[in-house]
N, C-alpha and C positions, 0 to 999 in steps of 0.2 A: 849783136852789139852789146858792149859792156857798159852798164850804167855806172855813172860816177857816184860815189858815196856822198851823201849830204853831210854837212857839218854836224847836224843833230844825230844822224846815224852813227857817225864816227865817234862822237862824244859819248853816246850811250854805250858803244862797244868798249871804249876805254874805261868808262865808269864801272861796267860789269867786271872787266878784267881786274881792275885795281881793287874793287870790293872783294873779289874772290881771293886775291893775294893777301889782302889785309886780314882775312879770316883765317889765316894760317894754313891755307891749302885745303880748307874744308870743301868736300866734293859737290856741294849744292849751294847755289846762291838762292836764299829764301825769296819767295815770291813777294813778300812785303817790301823788300828792298827796292823792287822795281815799280811799286805803286799799282793802283787800281788800273786794270786794263792790260797790264803787261804779264807775260808768262816767263817763268824762270828759264834761263838758257837751256837747262836740261829738259824743260817742259815736263817736269815731274813734281809731285806733291811731296813735301817733306813731312813724314808721319812719325809721331811719337807714340809708342805702345805702352799704355799703363796696364800691366798684366801681361807678362811675356811668356808664360807657360800655359800648357793646356789649351783651352779654347782661345786664349789670347795669342798664343804662338801660331795657332791655325789661322786666326784672323790676319795677323801680320803677314803670313806667307801668302794669303790671298791678295792682299793689297799689292805686294811686291810682284805677284804673277800678272797683275793688270798691265805691267810694263810702264805705268805712268806714276809710280810712287817709289820713293826712296825711304827706307827705314833709317831715320837719322838718330833716333833716341829710343832707348828701352828702359822700362822701369818695373821693378818687381820687389816685393818685400821679402821674397824667399829665393835665395841664390840657387837653390836646387831646381826650382821651376824654370829659371831663365837660361839654363845651360845651353839648350839646343838653339834658342833664338840668338844668344850671344855668339855662338859658333857660326850660325848662318849669316849673321850681320856683324862681322867683327869691327867694322868702322863705326857702328852705332855707339854713342856714348851711353853709359849705363848708370842708373840711379836706383835707389831704394825708395825714396820719398818723392811722390809725384809733385808735391808742393815745392820742393827744392828744385826739381827739374824744370817746372814751369817758370819759377822765379828766375833761374839762371839762364835758361835756354829759350825763353818764350819768343824772343825775336828771331830765332832760327827755326821755329816750328810753324808749319802751315796748318796741320790738322792732328787730331788726337784720337786714338782708339782706346776705349775703356773696356777692359774685360777682366774685372776683379770680382770678388764675391758681391752679391747683390747689395749689401749694406753700404758699400762705398761707391756704387755707380754714380749717384747723384752728386756727391761732393767733388768727385774727380771731374765729372763732365762739366759741372757748373764752373769750376775753377778754370777749365780750358776755355769755355764759352766766354767768360768774362775777359779773357785776353783775345777775344775775337778769333778763336781757333775753331775750325770745323770739327765736328765730333761724330764718331761712330761708336755707339754704346750697345753692348751685348744685352740680350733679353734676360729677364724683364728689364725694361728701361730703368726702373727704380725699385726700391724696397717698399715704399709706401705711397699712398695716393697723392699726398701733398707734394712730394718730391716730383712726381710725374707732371703735375700741373705746372710747377715752377720751371721745369726744364722746357716744357712746351712753350711757355710764354717767353722764356729767355732766348729761345732760338730766333725769335723775331726782334727782340730787344737788341741783341748783339749782332744780328744779321749774319748768321752762320748757317752752313749747310749741315744737315743732320740725317742720320739713318740709324735705325735699331737693327740689331743682328738677328732678326728672324728671316733668314735668307729665303725661305719658301715663299714669302710674299712677293718675290720677284719671279717665281716659277711659272711655267706655262699652265700648270694645273689650276692655280687660283684664277687665272684669266679665262680658262675654259669654263669654269663654274660661273664666272660673271657673265660670259657670253650667253650661256644657256639660260640664265635667269633673266637677262635683259630681253631675250627673245620670247619670254613667256613660256618656256618649255615645261616648267613644273608649276606654273601659276604663282600664287602669292605664298611665300614661306611664313609659316606660323609657329613652327617648332624646330629647334636645332639640338642635336645631341653631339657633344664632344667628349671624347674619352681617351684615357691613357693607362698603360700598365705601370707607370711610375707611381710611387717612388721605388727606386732601386738603390736606395741608401737608407740608413736607419731612421725611422720616424716612430712616434708613439712610444718613446723610451725616455728614461730619466737620465739626467746628466751624471756622468761618473763622479763618485764621491772623492776620488783621489786625483790630484793633478799629476802631470807627467813633466819630465825635464824638457825645456824648450830647445829644439835643435839649434846649434850655433849659427846655421845659415839663415835662420828665420828671425826677422824683427817682429815679434808677436804683437808688441804694443802698436806698431804701425798697422799690422794686419787687422787688429781690432778696430782701429779707426773710430767711427762714430758709435760703435757698439759699447755696451757696459763693460767695465773692467772685470774680467773673469779669468780663472786659471786655464791654462792650456792643458788639453788632454790628448793623448795619443789617438790617432784615427780621425780627428776633426778635419785635418788637412790632408790632401788638397781637395777632397771631394765631398766628404760627408757633412760639411757645414750647412749644406742645403736643407737639412731637416730641422735646423734650429732657428727659431724666429728671430733671435738676435742678429743673425747673419743672412739667412736664406729666406726663400718664399715658398718652400715646399714643392710638391708636385705641380701645383698650379703655376708657380713662377717659372719652373723649369720647362714646362711643355705647353702651357695654354697660349703663349704668344705665338707658337707655331700652329697649334691645332684650332684655336679660335680665330686666327687671322683671316681664313677664308670667309668666315661668317661676317666679319666686319667689312671685308672688301666687297662682298656680294650685296649686303644689305645696308651698309653705312649706319650701323646701329646706334652710335653715340653713347650717352651715359645710361646705365640701367636705372630703372625706377625703384627696384627692390631686389633684395637678396635673401635667401634662406638656405639652410644646409642641414645635413645629417652627417655624422662622422662615425667611424669605427675605432674603438680603442683596442689596445693590445689584447686584453682579456675581457670579453664582453661580460662574463659572469662576475667580474670584479671591477666594473667600469668606474666605480667611485673610488677605487684604491689605486688603479693602475693607469689613470689618464694623466698625462704629463703636459701641462699647458705651455712649457717652454719649447716643446717639440710639436711639429705638425702631426696630424693623425695618420694612421696607416692606410686609411681609405676615406673618401668623402664623396658626397653627392650634393652639388650646389645648383640652385635654380636662380637664374637671373631673368628679370622681366624687363623688356624694352618697349617703349611706346612706338607704335607703327608710324611711319612717315608717309606723307603725300597720299593719305587715304588708304594705305596698306594696313593689314591687321597687326595687332600687337604681336610681339615675338617672345616666346618662352625659350630660353637657352639653358640646357642642362649640361653641367660639367660633372664627369665621373672619373675618379682616379683610384689607384690601388687595385686595378684589375676589374673593377665594376664596369659593366658594359650595358648599353640599352638592348632591349629586345630586338632581335633581327627583323628587319622589314620583311613583310610577307612576300614582296617581289624578289627577294634575294634567294637564289637557289640554295638548297640545303648544304651543298659542298663548296659553295663560293665563299671567298674570304670577305669579311666585312671590314672595310677600311684597309689597313695593312696588317690586320690581325690583332695586335695589341693596342693600336691607336687609330683614331679616325674621327671623321665628322660626317654627320648625316643631316641633310636638309629635307624637311617634310613640307611639301607645298600642297596647294589646293588642287593641283592637277597632276602631281607626280612627285618623285623623290630623286635626289642625287646624293652621292657620297664621294669621299676622297680619303686618302691616308694622311699620315703626318706630312706637314709642309704643303698640303694640298696636292700631293702627287697622286697619279693614277685616278683622275676624276672619272666617275661613271654615272650614267643615268640608270635608274632601276625601272624595270628589269634591265640587267646589264646588256642584253641584246640590243637595246635602243641606243647604246652609246655610239656605235658606228653608223647607225641608221639615220639619226637626227642630224641634219645639217643646218647650222645657223651662221649668220654673218659674224666676222671677227670685228668686235667693237673696241677691244682693248689691245693696244700695241704691246707686243711681246718684248721682254727684256733680253738683249743679246746674251747668250750663254745662260739664261735662266738664273738658277740659284747661285752659280758661280759668278754670274754677272752682277749679283746684288752688291758685291764688294767693288767691282770695277766701276759700276754706275755711280757709287758715292765718290770714288776718287775723281772721276771725270766731272761730276757735278761740283765738287769742291774747287777744281781748277777753273771751272766756268764761273763759279761764284754764286753768292746768295741772290735769289730773284731770277736766276737764269732758268730757261725751260728745263734744262737737265736737272736742276735742283727741285723744281716744282713737280717733275715727273717721277721722282724717286718713290719706290714702293712702300717705304716705311719711314719717311721723314716724320718728325715729332708731331705734326698735326694729325698724323694717322696713328703713330705708335703711342702717343700720349693717352688718348681716350681708350685705346685697346688695353694698354697697361693698367689704366685706372679701373677698367671693368674686371680685368683679371684679379687685381688686388682687392676689389670689392668682395670677391669670393673668399679671399683670406680674411677679410674683415668679418665676414659672417662666421667663418670657422673660429676665429679668436673670440668673437662675442659668445660663441657657444660655451666657452670656458667660464665666462662670467655668469651665464645662466645656469650652469651646472657645476657649481663649486665642488672641489674635492671633498668627499665625505658626506655629500648630500644623498640621502637614501629615499627622500620623498619624491616619488615619481609624478606628483602633482605640483612640483616646484613651479612657482609663477614664471611665466614667459618661456616655458619649455619649447613651444612651437612658434615662437615669435618670428615674424617676418620683418626684416629691417627695411625701412622706407628711406630712400636716398634722394637728397636734393643735390643733384650733380653740379649745377653751376656754383653752388655755395659750399660744396664738399662737406656735407653734414647729414648724419642720420637724424631724422626728425622725430622718431618715436622711441628711441632707446639711447639716452644720453651717454651711458657708460661706454657704448661702442665707439664713440668719437675719439677716444684716446688712441685708437689704432690708425686713424686717418693721418696723423702726423706724430711720429715718435720723437722722443727727446734724445738729442745727441749727447754723447759724453762731453764733459768739459774740455775745451780746447778745439772743438770741431764745430763748424757752422756751414750752412749752405750759402751764406753770404747774400741773402735777399731780404 
């Protein structure tokens, strides 16, 4: 039997057709046109990519692969970086300035992916959120702690679906670690070691004395964004900016959101209570002459302390980079690989230990022979397609909308990603405070505060025992740039 179309159904069909025609044949009718509760005729999310090359290009391709997203707009300050994405999505309108794109095209955009250098994550994401656009933001969520807190709060204020780009948090490995811990397999965790072989870019170096010609395809002033006005030098882009505090967040920012994420998922750590660090300079014998505070160290060891919850013991988390690694657990065989070799996380419990590689992959109990012997119930639902599903899950949650079960179940929405990022950046705050305590040219090894531990008031975002360190909690933006809160 053929059902007769109602007047309301026919009217909506005509409205959709006429709206599409009025848009000059644009291939997507934006979801906002249809109002809350309706899905665009294509049943796809219109995504704008801020940062169209490198990791940004990879993110965009993953959204498209989900089958439920259309790449409607691309934005990049460097035409060289955007070449492949513009070829892959020739119908996507291209901009250099994300502010112009959002201003002109905001009504046609459903969601925004931000994959720029760290120092512009927050301003780009906040601008999109203030237009009620769902956002996917690459790790680390932000460059400084204040920005992370503001984005976390804004997600609820503007009622948008959020996700950070630490895709391993959606992997089966992290969930296996959670299941083991919930089953009491290793008892109560008291110590965690996280380590990486990064940096694989220059750190602990001085800024070049001479500037270089700016490539014609690059709008360097736009690239600088919130950062101080400085000369361009060859080799800064597209990768090595990570080692400079003006733009990047060093080895911690690059890898800790991947490697520390399992610790936060397993233990729900929250804000650290304190942080301390030691760092390696380029030439240890000339540390007072060759330490460059504008650049991150070549290696560091950071200790974060967290208050135990629900009667559990306090947790001491160690972060090591630059190739520094913890002592191998005695339960690990002499020829067995720890983590994935260069990177990993180790949980030390009162009844046992467990470890995993980057992104939480290849989780194992120690000794490793226990891994396949111990059977525990699955308490955490797996994400379809794991790490690849991290992208699709955000697309589907954005279509479902803020407050939906799909949005609440995302692996790295900002209620999760925000505190994780703040803890990561707390480590950088300790590193940068080290520069204050060890000013260049100081030869006195009894210099006051050398081994100071920074005490952190998480709710109020404040170091309580070393006021000078608070300058790194919230940096000053260059004139003309604002977070808008």
